[in-house]
Residue frames relative to the residue before (quaternion, step in Angstrom):
aa qw qx qy qz dx dy dz
M 1.0000 0.0000 0.0000 0.0000 0.00 0.00 0.00
R 0.4967 -0.6771 0.4527 0.3000 3.58 -0.91 0.92
K 0.4118 -0.6882 0.5449 0.2447 3.55 -1.16 0.73
N 0.3797 -0.7025 0.5539 0.2356 3.57 -1.01 0.83
I 0.0579 -0.8095 0.5839 -0.0210 3.57 -0.68 1.14
A 0.2224 -0.7443 0.6165 0.1287 3.56 -0.88 1.00
V 0.1516 -0.7537 0.6337 0.0862 3.58 -0.71 1.09
V 0.1351 -0.8225 0.5498 0.0545 3.57 -0.20 1.28
M 0.0449 0.7938 -0.5964 0.1104 3.53 -0.95 0.98
G 0.5761 0.5755 -0.4443 0.3735 3.56 -1.29 0.35
G 0.0715 0.8336 -0.5477 -0.0026 3.55 -0.36 -1.27
Y 0.5578 -0.6389 0.4555 0.2706 3.51 -1.41 -0.02
S 0.6439 0.5541 -0.3042 0.4310 3.60 1.23 0.06
S 0.7297 -0.4011 0.3221 0.4505 3.56 -1.33 -0.17
E 0.6468 0.5595 -0.3038 0.4200 3.58 1.25 -0.35
V 0.3170 0.8046 -0.4701 0.1766 3.58 1.28 0.11
D 0.6872 0.4885 -0.3049 0.4428 3.63 0.82 -0.91
I 0.6339 0.5188 -0.3266 0.4715 3.57 1.03 -0.78
S 0.6422 0.5274 -0.3148 0.4587 3.57 1.01 -0.84
L 0.6394 0.5213 -0.3313 0.4578 3.60 0.97 -0.80
E 0.6269 0.5187 -0.3298 0.4788 3.58 1.10 -0.68
S 0.6559 0.5066 -0.3124 0.4643 3.59 0.88 -0.92
G 0.6751 0.5112 -0.2965 0.4417 3.57 0.87 -0.97
A 0.6391 0.5261 -0.3251 0.4572 3.59 1.02 -0.79
V 0.6453 0.5096 -0.3191 0.4713 3.58 1.06 -0.75
V 0.6243 0.5194 -0.3396 0.4744 3.60 0.98 -0.79
F 0.6480 0.5239 -0.3122 0.4563 3.59 0.88 -0.96
K 0.6688 0.5255 -0.2924 0.4372 3.57 0.91 -0.96
H 0.7840 0.3852 -0.1794 0.4526 3.57 0.87 -0.96
L 0.4842 0.6418 -0.4687 0.3660 3.62 1.16 -0.03
N 0.5235 -0.6471 0.4668 0.2988 3.55 -1.04 0.88
K 0.2951 -0.8060 0.4899 0.1522 3.58 -0.31 1.28
E 0.5889 0.5470 -0.3844 0.4541 3.61 1.21 -0.24
K 0.7180 0.4329 -0.2233 0.4972 3.55 1.19 -0.63
Y 0.8054 0.1924 -0.0543 0.5579 3.56 1.07 -0.82
A 0.2414 -0.6908 0.6534 0.1941 3.52 -1.35 0.45
P 0.0773 -0.8438 0.5302 0.0287 3.61 0.05 1.26
Y 0.1259 -0.7584 0.6357 0.0695 3.53 -1.23 0.65
Q 0.3541 -0.7035 0.5700 0.2342 3.54 -1.04 0.79
V 0.0514 -0.7972 0.6013 -0.0167 3.56 -0.71 1.12
H 0.2035 -0.7862 0.5771 0.0859 3.55 -0.66 1.17
I 0.1223 -0.7616 0.6353 0.0380 3.54 -0.74 1.17
L 0.1099 0.8061 -0.5613 0.1519 3.56 -0.26 1.31
P 0.6758 -0.5195 0.3176 0.4154 3.63 -1.13 0.47
N 0.7773 0.3566 -0.1843 0.4845 3.58 1.00 -0.76
K 0.8188 0.0497 -0.0335 0.5710 3.60 1.21 -0.10
W 0.1826 -0.6988 0.6764 0.1442 3.52 -1.36 0.53
V 0.1394 0.8160 -0.5426 0.1426 3.59 -0.44 1.18
A 0.3514 -0.6453 0.6270 0.2589 3.51 -1.30 0.56
V 0.1776 -0.7992 0.5708 0.0623 3.57 -0.83 1.04
E 0.1346 0.7835 -0.5906 0.1384 3.56 -0.75 1.10
D 0.8409 -0.0712 0.0109 0.5363 3.57 -0.69 1.13
E 0.6892 -0.5073 0.2483 0.4539 3.54 0.96 1.01
N 0.5642 0.5433 -0.4049 0.4718 3.59 1.26 0.26
E 0.2165 -0.7699 0.5883 0.1192 3.57 -1.13 0.67
Y 0.1063 -0.7781 0.6186 0.0246 3.54 -1.02 0.95
L 0.4440 -0.7199 0.4674 0.2570 3.57 -0.66 1.10
I 0.3842 -0.7022 0.5559 0.2243 3.55 -1.04 0.87
D 0.3218 -0.7040 0.6013 0.1980 3.55 -0.98 0.91
K 0.3058 -0.8031 0.4845 0.1634 3.59 -0.36 1.24
N 0.4912 0.6536 -0.4418 0.3691 3.61 1.22 -0.12
D 0.8213 0.0292 0.0017 0.5698 3.58 1.02 -0.75
F 0.4497 -0.7105 0.4283 0.3309 3.59 1.29 0.30
S 0.4440 0.6417 -0.4865 0.3929 3.54 0.74 1.17
F 0.1264 -0.7655 0.6104 0.1596 3.56 -1.30 -0.07
T 0.3578 -0.7294 0.5473 0.2010 3.53 -1.25 0.42
K 0.0218 -0.7886 0.6131 -0.0415 3.54 -0.87 1.07
N 0.8419 -0.0643 -0.0099 0.5356 3.57 -0.73 1.13
G 0.7306 -0.4474 0.2240 0.4646 3.53 0.98 0.92
Q 0.6471 0.4960 -0.3182 0.4836 3.60 1.29 -0.05
K 0.3536 -0.7333 0.5442 0.2028 3.57 -0.88 0.97
I 0.1685 -0.7758 0.6046 0.0655 3.56 -0.85 1.05
T 0.0530 -0.7799 0.6236 0.0088 3.58 -0.78 1.06
F 0.3903 -0.7424 0.5078 0.1962 3.55 -1.23 0.46
D 0.4009 -0.6975 0.5457 0.2344 3.54 -1.20 0.69
C 0.7961 -0.0225 0.0635 0.6014 3.57 1.16 -0.63
V 0.2714 -0.7319 0.6011 0.1712 3.55 -1.24 0.57
F 0.2109 -0.7299 0.6353 0.1387 3.55 -0.97 0.92
N 0.2486 -0.8087 0.5228 0.1046 3.56 -0.47 1.24
A 0.0608 0.7937 -0.6001 0.0791 3.57 -0.55 1.23
I 0.4355 0.6889 -0.4663 0.3440 3.59 1.15 0.59
H 0.2217 -0.7517 0.6118 0.1073 3.55 -0.67 1.18
G 0.7891 0.2373 -0.1873 0.5347 3.59 -0.88 0.86
A 0.7476 -0.3631 0.2865 0.4766 3.56 -1.30 -0.36
P 0.6633 -0.2309 -0.7071 -0.0820 1.56 -2.04 1.51
G 0.5061 0.7063 -0.3932 0.3007 3.60 1.27 0.03
E 0.7624 0.3792 -0.1951 0.4867 3.56 1.05 -0.77
N 0.6802 0.4962 -0.2897 0.4551 3.60 1.22 -0.32
G 0.6476 -0.5753 0.2994 0.4001 3.59 1.26 0.27
V 0.5339 0.6683 -0.4071 0.3202 3.60 1.15 -0.51
L 0.7023 0.4560 -0.2757 0.4721 3.58 0.78 -0.99
L 0.6437 0.5329 -0.3209 0.4457 3.58 1.06 -0.75
A 0.6052 0.5371 -0.3515 0.4708 3.58 1.11 -0.65
Y 0.6243 0.5252 -0.3248 0.4784 3.58 1.05 -0.78
F 0.6621 0.4974 -0.3153 0.4634 3.60 0.89 -0.86
D 0.6140 0.5348 -0.3487 0.4641 3.58 1.05 -0.69
L 0.6453 0.5426 -0.3191 0.4329 3.59 0.97 -0.87
I 0.7634 0.3346 -0.1945 0.5172 3.60 0.98 -0.79
D 0.4656 -0.7200 0.4099 0.3112 3.58 1.34 0.31
M 0.3665 0.7144 -0.4983 0.3273 3.54 0.94 1.01
K 0.3803 -0.7221 0.5295 0.2315 3.59 -0.79 0.99
H 0.0017 -0.7991 0.6006 -0.0281 3.57 -1.09 0.74
T 0.5856 -0.6480 0.3914 0.2898 3.55 -1.25 0.52
S 0.6173 0.5684 -0.3497 0.4166 3.61 1.22 -0.13
A 0.6545 -0.4624 0.4127 0.4330 3.52 -1.38 0.02
P 0.6668 -0.4643 0.3674 0.4525 3.64 -1.22 0.19
F 0.6719 -0.5563 0.3085 0.3792 3.55 -1.14 0.72
Y 0.6389 0.5293 -0.3616 0.4253 3.63 0.95 -0.69
Q 0.6499 0.5076 -0.3200 0.4665 3.60 0.95 -0.84
M 0.6356 0.5230 -0.3301 0.4621 3.58 1.03 -0.75
A 0.6662 0.4978 -0.2995 0.4677 3.58 0.94 -0.91
L 0.6460 0.5323 -0.3180 0.4452 3.58 0.95 -0.88
T 0.7412 0.4289 -0.2463 0.4539 3.59 0.70 -1.06
F 0.5891 0.5610 -0.3729 0.4463 3.60 1.20 -0.35
N 0.6757 0.4378 -0.2703 0.5279 3.55 1.23 -0.53
K 0.3580 -0.7827 0.4645 0.2085 3.58 -0.18 1.30
R 0.6511 0.5307 -0.3226 0.4363 3.59 0.90 -0.93
D 0.7051 0.4699 -0.2810 0.4507 3.58 0.79 -1.01
T 0.6154 0.5387 -0.3428 0.4622 3.58 1.06 -0.72
L 0.6535 0.5116 -0.3105 0.4635 3.57 0.94 -0.89
S 0.6217 0.5533 -0.3394 0.4384 3.58 1.02 -0.78
V 0.6728 0.4915 -0.2953 0.4675 3.57 0.97 -0.86
V 0.7217 0.4485 -0.2846 0.4439 3.60 0.69 -1.01
K 0.5879 0.5632 -0.3724 0.4456 3.61 1.10 -0.61
H 0.6129 0.5720 -0.3412 0.4251 3.57 1.03 -0.82
Y 0.7272 0.4016 -0.2254 0.5091 3.57 1.13 -0.65
G 0.6193 -0.6118 0.3263 0.3684 3.58 1.22 0.42
I 0.4224 0.6853 -0.4890 0.3359 3.60 1.19 0.37
P 0.4243 -0.7163 0.4863 0.2654 3.64 -0.69 1.01
T 0.0044 -0.7774 0.6286 -0.0231 3.58 -1.10 0.79
A 0.6098 -0.5001 0.4377 0.4317 3.57 -1.31 -0.01
K 0.5383 -0.5403 0.5089 0.3991 3.57 -1.29 0.21
S 0.0077 0.8362 -0.5469 0.0405 3.60 -0.93 0.76
V 0.1260 -0.7289 0.6619 0.1214 3.51 -1.40 0.35
Y 0.2390 -0.7872 0.5648 0.0641 3.53 -1.17 0.71
F 0.0209 -0.8067 0.5906 -0.0041 3.57 -1.02 0.81
N 0.2977 -0.6675 0.6446 0.2241 3.50 -1.29 0.58
Q 0.5874 -0.5521 0.4408 0.3947 3.56 -1.17 0.51
G 0.7506 0.3389 -0.2694 0.4992 3.58 -0.80 1.02
D 0.5195 0.6259 -0.4209 0.4015 3.61 1.24 -0.25
H 0.4276 -0.6691 0.5393 0.2803 3.55 -1.20 0.57
Y 0.1407 0.7663 -0.6189 0.0998 3.55 -0.98 0.85
T 0.2298 -0.7371 0.6062 0.1907 3.55 -1.29 0.26
V 0.6078 -0.5644 0.4178 0.3707 3.54 -1.15 0.63
N 0.6533 0.5279 -0.3217 0.4371 3.58 0.94 -0.86
D 0.6300 0.5359 -0.3347 0.4516 3.60 1.00 -0.81
I 0.6597 0.5101 -0.3078 0.4581 3.56 0.94 -0.91
I 0.6918 0.4786 -0.2895 0.4567 3.57 0.81 -0.99
D 0.6030 0.5575 -0.3547 0.4470 3.59 1.07 -0.68
K 0.7196 0.4610 -0.2487 0.4558 3.58 1.02 -0.81
V 0.8304 0.2209 -0.0931 0.5029 3.61 0.84 -0.92
G 0.4077 -0.7309 0.4652 0.2886 3.60 1.21 -0.33
L 0.3561 -0.6848 0.5823 0.2553 3.52 -1.41 -0.13
P 0.5117 -0.2189 -0.8294 0.0484 1.52 -1.98 1.54
C 0.1204 -0.7702 0.6198 0.0897 3.53 -1.34 0.30
F 0.3925 -0.6953 0.5475 0.2503 3.56 -1.31 0.24
V 0.1692 -0.7501 0.6328 0.0905 3.54 -1.06 0.87
K 0.0081 0.8322 -0.5487 0.0799 3.57 -0.63 1.17
P 0.4762 -0.5698 0.5593 0.3683 3.57 -1.21 0.43
N 0.4783 -0.6935 0.4525 0.2924 3.60 -0.91 0.82
N 0.7938 0.1997 -0.0854 0.5681 3.59 1.04 -0.79
A 0.5514 0.5622 -0.4479 0.4234 3.58 0.31 1.22
G 0.2488 -0.7856 0.5516 0.1288 3.55 -1.19 0.51
S 0.7513 0.4322 -0.2936 0.4032 3.52 -1.41 -0.22
S 0.5737 -0.6455 0.3458 0.3670 3.57 1.22 0.61
F 0.3332 0.7237 -0.5298 0.2908 3.60 1.13 0.50
G 0.8500 0.2095 -0.1473 0.4603 3.57 -1.04 0.83
I 0.5452 0.6260 -0.4026 0.3857 3.61 1.23 0.11
S 0.0412 -0.7861 0.6165 0.0149 3.56 -1.06 0.80
K 0.2654 -0.6972 0.6341 0.2036 3.53 -1.23 0.56
V 0.1681 -0.8199 0.5463 0.0334 3.56 -0.60 1.19
Y 0.1821 -0.8027 0.5638 0.0682 3.55 -0.79 1.09
K 0.7996 0.2437 -0.0869 0.5419 3.54 1.04 -0.86
E 0.6641 -0.5343 0.3626 0.3768 3.52 -1.20 0.67
E 0.7004 0.4900 -0.2796 0.4372 3.60 0.90 -0.93
E 0.6218 0.5503 -0.3442 0.4381 3.61 1.24 -0.26
L 0.5357 0.6880 -0.3860 0.3012 3.56 1.23 -0.44
I 0.6804 0.4949 -0.3043 0.4467 3.63 0.79 -0.96
P 0.6574 0.4850 -0.3332 0.4707 3.67 0.85 -0.79
A 0.6395 0.5207 -0.3268 0.4617 3.61 1.04 -0.73
I 0.6338 0.5181 -0.3205 0.4766 3.58 1.03 -0.79
D 0.6441 0.5177 -0.3178 0.4649 3.59 0.96 -0.86
K 0.6357 0.5316 -0.3185 0.4603 3.59 1.01 -0.82
A 0.6746 0.4930 -0.2939 0.4642 3.59 0.91 -0.91
F 0.6580 0.5178 -0.3104 0.4501 3.59 1.00 -0.80
K 0.5609 0.5789 -0.3975 0.4386 3.62 1.21 -0.25
E 0.6940 0.4492 -0.2598 0.4991 3.59 1.22 -0.50
D 0.8137 0.0164 0.0662 0.5772 3.58 1.04 -0.75
S 0.4693 -0.6745 0.4925 0.2868 3.58 -1.18 0.52
E 0.6949 0.3466 -0.2524 0.5772 3.58 1.33 0.08
I 0.0434 -0.8094 0.5850 0.0273 3.59 -0.95 0.80
L 0.2449 -0.7368 0.6170 0.1286 3.51 -1.31 0.54
I 0.1008 -0.7767 0.6197 0.0499 3.58 -0.93 0.92
E 0.0675 -0.8365 0.5427 -0.0349 3.56 -0.62 1.19
S 0.5434 -0.6027 0.4780 0.3361 3.52 -1.20 0.60
F 0.5194 -0.6235 0.4917 0.3158 3.55 -1.21 0.58
L 0.1671 -0.7642 0.6171 0.0849 3.55 -0.94 0.96
D 0.2211 -0.7960 0.5553 0.0957 3.57 -0.59 1.16
G 0.4738 0.6547 -0.4697 0.3554 3.56 -0.30 1.25
T 0.6826 -0.4611 0.3719 0.4280 3.54 -1.31 -0.31
E 0.2544 -0.7728 0.5639 0.1421 3.58 -0.78 1.04
V 0.0075 -0.7888 0.6141 -0.0229 3.54 -0.97 0.95
S 0.2347 -0.7408 0.6154 0.1321 3.51 -1.25 0.60
V 0.1028 -0.8290 0.5497 -0.0120 3.56 -0.76 1.10
G 0.2238 -0.7617 0.5959 0.1205 3.55 -0.74 1.08
V 0.0063 0.7573 -0.6528 0.0139 3.55 -0.94 0.95
I 0.0323 0.8069 -0.5839 0.0831 3.56 -0.75 1.08
E 0.4466 -0.5761 0.5752 0.3712 3.49 -1.36 0.02
Y 0.0729 0.8028 -0.5878 0.0685 3.59 -0.61 1.06
Q 0.8330 -0.0799 -0.0153 0.5472 3.52 -0.66 1.20
G 0.7573 -0.4401 0.1936 0.4419 3.53 0.93 1.04
E 0.7145 0.4083 -0.2556 0.5073 3.61 1.23 0.03
T 0.5013 -0.6059 0.5150 0.3412 3.56 -1.18 0.58
T 0.0503 -0.8322 0.5492 -0.0577 3.55 -0.54 1.25
V 0.2157 -0.7483 0.6154 0.1218 3.56 -0.82 1.05
L 0.3164 -0.7675 0.5339 0.1608 3.56 -0.64 1.17
P 0.6810 -0.4476 0.3547 0.4583 3.62 -1.23 0.19
I 0.4621 -0.7158 0.4684 0.2340 3.56 -0.99 0.93
T 0.2462 -0.7570 0.5897 0.1361 3.56 -1.12 0.77
E 0.2740 -0.7307 0.6040 0.1620 3.55 -0.98 0.91
I 0.2266 -0.7789 0.5743 0.1102 3.56 -0.90 0.97
V 0.0185 0.7658 -0.6416 0.0395 3.56 -0.77 1.10
S 0.1741 -0.8277 0.5290 0.0691 3.57 -0.11 1.31
D 0.4253 -0.6700 0.5453 0.2699 3.55 -1.10 0.75
N 0.6704 0.4640 -0.2764 0.5088 3.56 1.29 -0.43
D 0.7477 -0.4110 0.2709 0.4457 3.55 -1.28 -0.09
F 0.7695 -0.0579 0.0172 0.6358 3.56 1.24 -0.48
F 0.6627 -0.5125 0.3633 0.4076 3.58 -1.29 0.10
D 0.0627 0.8358 -0.5359 0.1011 3.55 0.46 1.30
Y 0.7776 -0.3394 0.2307 0.4764 3.58 -1.29 -0.14
D 0.6784 0.4948 -0.3011 0.4521 3.59 0.86 -0.95
A 0.6445 0.5073 -0.3187 0.4750 3.57 1.03 -0.76
K 0.6935 0.5043 -0.2720 0.4368 3.55 0.98 -0.92
Y 0.8436 0.2235 -0.0615 0.4843 3.57 0.85 -1.01
L 0.7420 0.3983 -0.2270 0.4892 3.61 1.15 -0.41
G 0.6345 -0.6101 0.3082 0.3609 3.55 1.18 0.61
Q 0.5209 0.6567 -0.4151 0.3537 3.58 1.23 0.21
S 0.6619 0.4114 -0.3333 0.5307 3.55 0.86 1.03
Q 0.3466 -0.6632 0.6045 0.2731 3.49 -1.37 0.21
E 0.1025 -0.7656 0.6336 0.0441 3.56 -0.91 0.96
I 0.0832 -0.8478 0.5231 -0.0245 3.53 -0.09 1.37
T 0.0668 0.7920 -0.5977 0.1055 3.56 -0.49 1.26
P 0.4869 -0.2860 -0.8072 0.1720 1.58 -1.32 2.13
A 0.6186 -0.5700 0.4029 0.3606 3.55 -1.21 0.61
R 0.4765 -0.6648 0.5015 0.2820 3.54 -1.21 0.63
L 0.2535 0.7669 -0.5343 0.2494 3.54 0.39 1.30
T 0.5153 -0.5830 0.5066 0.3714 3.54 -1.24 0.38
G 0.6772 -0.4849 0.3532 0.4261 3.56 -1.24 0.30
A 0.6642 0.5047 -0.3027 0.4610 3.58 0.99 -0.87
Q 0.6402 0.5191 -0.3245 0.4640 3.59 1.00 -0.80
E 0.6648 0.5072 -0.3071 0.4545 3.56 0.87 -0.95
K 0.6380 0.5333 -0.3257 0.4499 3.59 0.94 -0.87
K 0.6730 0.4991 -0.2973 0.4578 3.57 0.93 -0.92
V 0.6505 0.5101 -0.3211 0.4620 3.60 0.92 -0.88
R 0.6652 0.5060 -0.3100 0.4532 3.58 0.89 -0.91
E 0.6423 0.5234 -0.3209 0.4589 3.59 0.98 -0.81
V 0.6854 0.4790 -0.2870 0.4673 3.57 0.88 -0.97
A 0.6532 0.5269 -0.3213 0.4388 3.60 0.92 -0.89
K 0.6613 0.4858 -0.3057 0.4829 3.58 0.97 -0.81
K 0.6392 0.5313 -0.3246 0.4514 3.58 0.98 -0.84
V 0.6546 0.5101 -0.3139 0.4613 3.60 0.92 -0.90
Y 0.6274 0.5381 -0.3290 0.4567 3.60 0.95 -0.88
E 0.7168 0.4434 -0.2501 0.4765 3.57 0.92 -0.93
I 0.5828 0.5705 -0.3648 0.4491 3.61 1.08 -0.70
L 0.7410 0.4199 -0.2069 0.4815 3.55 0.95 -0.98
N 0.4007 -0.7413 0.4523 0.2922 3.60 1.32 0.11
M 0.2308 0.8160 -0.4953 0.1886 3.53 1.04 0.82
S 0.0089 -0.7288 0.6814 0.0675 3.48 -1.46 0.26
G 0.7175 0.4086 -0.3015 0.4768 3.57 -1.19 0.31
F 0.7893 -0.3272 0.2496 0.4557 3.54 -1.25 -0.57
S 0.1466 0.7499 -0.6449 0.0186 3.54 -1.29 0.44
R 0.0208 -0.7493 0.6603 0.0461 3.51 -1.26 0.55
S 0.0763 -0.8243 0.5609 -0.0106 3.57 -0.59 1.17
E 0.3236 -0.7415 0.5625 0.1707 3.52 -1.21 0.67
Y 0.0462 -0.7858 0.6166 -0.0158 3.54 -1.06 0.89
I 0.1957 -0.7170 0.6479 0.1669 3.53 -1.31 0.45
L 0.2818 -0.7475 0.5790 0.1628 3.56 -0.83 1.03
V 0.0050 0.7808 -0.6226 0.0517 3.58 -0.56 1.20
N 0.8155 -0.0933 0.0045 0.5711 3.58 -0.50 1.21
D 0.6899 -0.5178 0.2369 0.4469 3.54 1.02 1.02
I 0.5966 0.5405 -0.3750 0.4597 3.60 1.25 0.22
P 0.3512 -0.7481 0.5187 0.2190 3.64 -0.63 1.07
H 0.1395 -0.7655 0.6257 0.0540 3.56 -0.88 1.06
F 0.3822 -0.7499 0.5022 0.1985 3.57 -0.68 1.14
L 0.2116 -0.7762 0.5827 0.1148 3.59 -0.97 0.91
E 0.7530 -0.2850 0.2406 0.5421 3.58 0.62 -1.13
M 0.3005 -0.7289 0.5838 0.1938 3.54 -1.35 0.25
N 0.1851 -0.7439 0.6333 0.1064 3.54 -1.08 0.87
T 0.2032 -0.8217 0.5240 0.0950 3.59 -0.69 1.04
V 0.7078 0.2108 -0.2422 0.6292 3.56 1.34 0.09
P 0.0499 -0.8373 0.5444 0.0109 3.60 0.39 1.21
G 0.6767 -0.4712 0.3684 0.4294 3.55 -1.29 0.30
L 0.1535 -0.8241 0.5443 0.0324 3.56 -0.94 0.94
T 0.3807 0.6982 -0.5149 0.3202 3.58 1.15 0.53
E 0.6971 -0.4630 0.3292 0.4374 3.57 -1.28 0.23
A 0.7250 0.4347 -0.2395 0.4776 3.59 1.10 -0.71
S 0.5005 0.6786 -0.4240 0.3306 3.62 1.23 -0.18
I 0.6614 -0.5651 0.3298 0.3667 3.54 -1.19 0.62
L 0.6963 0.4780 -0.3131 0.4342 3.62 0.71 -0.96
P 0.6471 0.4866 -0.3409 0.4778 3.67 0.91 -0.68
Q 0.5862 0.5496 -0.3697 0.4665 3.62 1.11 -0.62
Q 0.6778 0.4975 -0.2884 0.4582 3.55 0.91 -0.96
A 0.6314 0.5233 -0.3285 0.4685 3.58 1.01 -0.81
N 0.6447 0.5272 -0.3169 0.4538 3.56 0.96 -0.88
E 0.6362 0.5224 -0.3196 0.4693 3.58 1.03 -0.82
R 0.6691 0.4791 -0.2785 0.4951 3.57 1.14 -0.66
G 0.5336 -0.6368 0.4002 0.3867 3.61 1.27 -0.22
I 0.5338 0.5960 -0.4086 0.4391 3.57 1.25 0.44
S 0.3152 -0.7581 0.5411 0.1822 3.59 -0.62 1.11
L 0.6548 -0.4937 0.3788 0.4290 3.58 -1.25 0.27
S 0.6296 0.5364 -0.3353 0.4510 3.58 0.98 -0.79
E 0.6744 0.4806 -0.2851 0.4825 3.57 0.97 -0.87
L 0.6295 0.5477 -0.3261 0.4443 3.57 1.02 -0.85
F 0.7171 0.4408 -0.2520 0.4774 3.57 0.83 -1.00
D 0.6178 0.5399 -0.3392 0.4602 3.58 1.04 -0.76
N 0.6374 0.5366 -0.3268 0.4461 3.59 0.97 -0.86
A 0.6469 0.5281 -0.3225 0.4457 3.58 0.94 -0.89
I 0.6746 0.4806 -0.2981 0.4745 3.58 0.93 -0.86
Q 0.6675 0.4974 -0.3170 0.4544 3.59 0.90 -0.84
Q 0.6027 0.5466 -0.3546 0.4607 3.61 1.04 -0.73
S 0.6731 0.4972 -0.2857 0.4670 3.56 1.00 -0.88
L 0.6873 0.4969 -0.2929 0.4415 3.57 0.81 -0.98
N 0.7239 0.4359 -0.2366 0.4796 3.57 1.10 -0.72
S 0.5385 0.6460 -0.4023 0.3617 3.60 1.24 -0.12
């Protein structure tokens, strides 16, 4: 008998449209002989199952819906929500409460990795190189000189809890810093300011595949813009070269560090992390636990290079969850 799978998509953040694209691709590529997938939109004003342009309200007591008098329940949830509440742990905590299996890591790991500052604190403890950084809550007192003394120029100003490069600025001059901070605070009440790392940027997918921690082929990021911003990431203004143009020694080091970080953070399910190679040493930037899942997204590119189709990639995630 086919398993009922809820492919959740949408969310409450600036990434809603990207998530809807990812979720539609997951729905399209799931094996329909093995699964009965449903598209479920999790939005600020409604939770609905969408089928043939009809919407059915989700009963939040048990995450079910009723169609033509028949109650539909799910065997597993495929999480395709970038940002809140799918990537920050909130939705996963709810699923834990109602004993619903899902394809993501446990809610604490999701919450931890969504918070850039806290993730950096953990990996630094284990000796993983990172950029120099300072952190502020909205309303904290700071001076431009203090920030520049700590991280130098140029530097990056980022929302602490946001994805898809929303609200990020690269700052070259002292007078650009305050406007960049204001921009980041529009996305989040916490911001992170990091020193510029001059080197080769790579993106590394690490997943659980067939029961083992698997490092996928590495992607080199060459942005047409000043950095890997939203337009570079989603509007084709970058080169994503898979496999990356690394020496054997560089690739070995990146793969070792990427696997170590995944295990340090007690991760499971999907992850895609960004690193900058400075003097052949990988410096960790951040981890995404619900990476883009469209045909053109980086992690699916890496899976394809490894010989894993989208259908196999998504099927593996569901089977890992069902068997856990």
